[in-house]
N, C-alpha and C positions, 0 to 999 in steps of 0.2 A: 715622940715619933721615931720610928726606926729608920736608920740611915739607908737600909736596903730597899725600901719601898718608895713609890713615886708620890709626889704631892699633886692632888687633884685640884686644878685651878679653874675658876670661872672668870670670864672677862666681861666687863660691862662697858659698852661703847665700841661700836664696830666701824668707826670713821677711819680717817687716815692713819693716825697714830695707833688706834686700837687694832686695825688690820695688820700693821707692822709688828706690833707687840705679839699679837696672836701667832703670826707666822714664826716669829723668833722663839716663842715658847715651844711650839711644835717641833721646830727644826734644830734649835740650838741649846735647849735646856733639857738634857736627857733625864734629869731627876724629876721632871714635871710632866703632867698629863693634862692637856686642856680638855675639859669635859663639858663645858657649857659656855655659851656666848649669849649676851642679852643686849638688845638695842631697841628703843621704842619706835624707830623708823621701820615701817612695815617692810619686811623682807631683808633688811640689812643683816641681821644676825643669822638668818637662815642661809643667805648666800655665802657668808664668810664661813659658817660652820660646814657647809657642803664642800667648799673649796679645800678646807683643811681636815675634813673627815672628823669633825667634832660631833659627838653624839647628840647634844641637846642645844636647842636654840629657843630663846624667849624674846617676846616683845616687852615683857614686864620684868624689870630687874628684881622685883620682890620675889618672883618665882625662882629666879636663879639663886637668890640668897636663901630661899627655903629648900632648895635641892639638897638632900642629904649627901649626895655624892661630892658636892663642892666643899673643899676644906679651906681654900684661900681664894681671894678675889683680887684681880687686877682692874683698877678703875681708870678708864681712858675716856670717860664721858666729857661733855663740855664742862668747863671750869666751874660754872655757877652751880652745878649739881654735886661737886666733889664732897663737900662737908656732909651733906645729908646722906649721901651714899656710904661714906666712911662710917657714920654713926649707925646706919642700918646694918652694915656688914659686921661691925664690932658687936652690936647687939645679938647678931646671929652666931657669934662665936667664930667668925672667919678671920684668918690672918689677912692683912690688907696691904697691898701695894697701890699707891695712888699717884697718878701723874700730878705735876704741879699746876696750880697751887692747891694746897689742901683745903683752902677756904678763901673767901673773898674779903673777909674781915678778921680782925683779931678775935672777935667774939666767936666766929665760926671755928677758928683754930682752937680756941679754948674748949669749945664743945667737943671737938674731935679728940682733944687730949683727955677730957674726962671720960668719953666713951671708950677709948682705948684702954685707959687705966682701969675703969670699972669692970670691964669684961676680960681683962687680962690677955689681950690679943696682941700679936705682932703688928707693928705699923712701920712702913717705909714710904718715903716720898721720892719721886722720880727726879732727883737732881743728878742727871746722868754724867755731868762732867767730872764728878768725883771718881768715876770709873773709866774715863777716857784716857787713852794712852798719853802719858806725860804728866797729867794732873796729879795723880796720887804720888808720883815720884817728886814732883815739885813741892807738894805738901811735906813729904818726908824730909826733903832738903831744908825747908824752913824750920821744921821741928828740930832737926839736928844742929841748927845754928849755923848752917853753911853760908847763909847770906847775912848773918849778923842780925841786928835789930831791923825788923821791917819798917821801911820808910815810905815807899811809893808802891802802889799796886794798881794793876790795870786789867780789865776784862772787856772783851769785845764780842758782840754778836752782830753779824751782818748777813741778813737773809736775802737770797737772790730773787725773791719774787713776791708780788702782792697782787695775786690774780683777781681777787674780788674785794676791793676796799670796803664796799658796803657791808660785807659780812664780818668785818673786824669790829669787835665791841670797843667802846671807849675805854681808855687806859690799858688796853691789852699790852702795849709796849712795855709797861712796867710790871703788870700782874702776871703775864704769861711768857714774855720774852726776856726782859732784863732780870727777872727774878732768878734766872739761871746764873747771870753774872753776879748778882748780889750774893748768892750762895757760894759762887766760886771765890769771890773776894773774902768772904768769911772763912772759907775752907783754907785759903792761903795765908790767913792771918789768925792762926789758932789761938784761942784764949782771949781774943779781943772782941769788943762789941762796937758797932757803929753808934756814934752819938750825935752826928749831924749829917744832913743830906741837903744838897741843892741840885735841883733838876731843871734842865732847859729842854723843851721838846717842841716839835712843830710838825706840820704835814707838808713835807718837801717833796715826797714821792707822788702823793695824790692830793694836791692842795684843794681840789674841789670838795673834798670830804672833811675839811678842817672844821666847818661849822657843825658837822654831825658828830664831832668828838674824836675823829680818827687822828692819832698822832703816829707818825711812821719813822721819825728820826729823833733821837734823844741822846743827851750827854748828861751824866750824873757825877757829881763830886761828893765823896764821902770822907768824913773824919772819924777815926777810931779812937777808943779810949787809951790805946797805947801810943798815940801820937801819929800813927800812920795816916797818910792821905791816899785815897783811892779814887780812880775814875772808872766809870762803866759807860759804854756807848753802844747804841744799836741803830741799825737801819734796815728797812724792809726792801732795799733796792741795791744789792751788791751784784753788779752785772757779771762779775768774774767767778762767782761761786758762793758756797756756804762757808762763811768765814768765822771761826770761833778761836780766839786766842786769849792767853792770859800771861801776866808776868808779875813777879814779886821782886822788888829791888830793895836792898838793905845796906847797912853799913859795911858789910863784908863781901857783897857780891849780888848776883841776880840769877833768877831762874825764869825760864819761859816754858810754856806748854801750848799745844794746839797748833792749828794751821789748816790749810785747805787743799793740800796736794792729795790727789786720789791714790797715788802710789809713789814709790821712790824713783820712778822713771823720769828721766830728763832727756828731752830730745834737742840735739844741737844741729841746726841746719842753716841754710842760707839766710833765713830771716832772723836768726838768733836762737835764743833758748825758749823752748816751749815746755810747759808743765800742765798736765791734765788736772783739773780741780773737781772736787766734789760739788754737787749741785743741790743737795737736800740734806736735812738733818737725818733722815732715815738712811742715807748713804754715809755721811760723815760720822754719825754716832752709832752705827750698827753694832760695833764692838762694845761700846759703852752700854747701849741698851741691853745687849746680851749679858754683859757682866753684872749689871744691877739686878736683872731678873734672876740670874743664877744665884747671886748673893741672897736675894729674898727667899728663893726656894730652899737653899741650904739652911738658912736660919730657921725657916718654918719647919724644916725637917729635924731640927735639933742640933745643927752644926753651925753655930753662930759665926756670921761674917759681919764686920762693921759696915754700917750704912746709915744714911741720914734718916732721922725720925721726926717726931713732932716738933722738937725744939729747933731743929734746922729749918723746918717749914715755917715756924713762927718768926725766926730771926730774919729770914729773907723777906717775908711778907711785911714785916714792920718797916723795912727799908722801902719796899715798893709803895706802901701807903704814905710814907713820908714824902716820896717823890710826887705823888698826886697832890698832896697838900702844898708842896713847894711850887708846883706848876700853877696852882690856883692863886697863890699869893705872890709869886714872883720873887720869893725870898728864901734864904736857907731855913731849914726846919730842924729844931732840936728834937732828937729822939729820946724819949723817956726810957727808963729801965724796963718798964712793963709794957707800955703801949707804943703806938706809932709816932706820936708827936706830943709835944707839950708847949 
């Protein structure tokens, strides 16, 4: 592909994240052109397309994938549809950016890998923290040996709201929330693989939904094959804002990344110090979402930028699946080299 021309992108999924990604593609990725949107909910794609002046809207994703104007696809549909949509997009010869997870099982991830390889298409997974301010710099510091041998790692996600507990699928806290933290821990411990996981989770925010399978609070301990020990935690009830942080501690020092301040402004007054905080991922991660979409676009246009692909998607999912098994058994789970648990 020529560097001078634009990449024509189709987006599948016009919900909250899809709408945010669509707006970012239109307004912040100058090398891309959003040419089509698909969503099976009647009117959803058309409304978003009208708002962003996108020429085509479909209720059937298959029609978007068959549209010859579409060269690349951004998938922001519900997680249970991701693997099938990636397979279809790859078969149609489209470059693919998929929000996490890329599949709900390792078998689905392996099907995604085969489809991507068989059709020779680009695949990127939406692990946005790799592009968030401070996180790539932390990784570079670890790789440069500035913290020595990694010993302790930590990643945190605390979301400020759980508006509709009944709409949250079982195990979402592992498969769709903490999966970001698992990738972050892998990212900050390069070359190592998780070998054991122990997860504890409960419904502390919405206890009435516990029997329906909702877990809204979790702590996970991981052991890596280089000896490092890591923790990941998540809550769906951070009253103070959207809180994502990570740290890597080693024999020679420590690096940290993330936070929740909306800006560098600090107000000092009679009541003390006040800091405005971000309240949603679309606010906190706006820059990271933009950067990952730009990286995907540049790579699809023939100017490669490093980004997470199928292997990163698989590694994070195997940890998430191990967490589910650990919750079911109440015990640590050994992770095999190929699968989620043994």
